[in-house]
N, C-alpha and C positions, 0 to 999 in steps of 0.2 A: 676733822672739814672732809665733807664729798669730794667723790672724783671730778664730777661736774667744776662744782665749786674751784677748788687747785683748779682745776685746764685753763678755768674767766681769768685765774690769778695769772699764771704763766702765761698766756696769753695776752695782757696787757705787759706787762715788762717785754714781748716785742715789739708794741707796739711803738717803744719810745726809745728811741735810740741813746738819748745825751741831753743834756737844757747845751742851749745854745746862751753863754755870757761872753758875750762882744760890749763894748761902749753903746749902742743902738736898745739894744738889748737888756742892759742898764738902766738903762730911759724911759724903755716902752713900760716896767716894769713901774712907774711911781705912775701912771695909768691905772692899773691892776689886770699887767698882761705876760706872759713869760711867752719864751719863744723855745721850740725844744724842737731835737733831728729823730723825725719820725720815718717809719717805712715808703720806701716807693709807693707802696699797694696801700698805705692807710687812708680809709675812707675821716672825711670826719667823724662820722658816730660815732665810729670806732677808738678818732682819738678821745675826743670825749667820755665815755667811758672809762678808759684808762687813765686817764687825765684822776676825773670826782674818783675812780676806785683807793689807785696808788696812795695816793695825795689826802683823799679824805677832805674834797673839798665842794665847793658849786660851779659849774663854769657856763657861761653865759653865751661863748659865741667861742667860733674855732675858724683861726685865716688858715688857707695854705698857699704855702710861695713852691716851686718849679725850679731850682736854679738849675740850668743845662751845665754839664762838665768843661771843662778849657782844655784843650790842644796845649799841652806843653812840649819846652825838652831841655831833658837832662843833663849835661853831659853828651850833648850831640845822639841820647838817643831819646826818639821821637813819642811819648803814650798820649793818655786821655786820662782828664778829671772822670768822677762817676757823675752820674745829676744826685742834687744834695733836696729831700725836701725836708723845710722846715713848714711847723704847728706855729701859728699869734696864737694862744689861749688869752682871751678875757675873762678874767673869776671873775666870780658877782661881788657885789661889796663886804668888808667884812673880811672878806675871805685870802687867802698869804700863800705862798709854796714861796718857801728858803733854798733856794738851788742847793745853794753852797755846802747843804750839809748832805743832802745825798738823799734817798730812801733807806 
């Protein structure tokens, strides 16, 4: 494996943080959509390239959502949760990703 190819693969692993497994994302999987938590600075083309390369599927579209962090109080200590960026990836017909098995 060449140095440039290996660097590209490692970069794809940095873009996708984890799959989101919730009731809403499970319902979205019926429409051939998968939800991932991604880096805040990741762009749609980077997310598309990472998903296609890591899971060997064809991606039709990528929609992103940024959820702003909340202020919380725990045992009298004030804190702030960080902002979270999610990507809803629509797969081409006939392609599937099983997020429960991992990479």
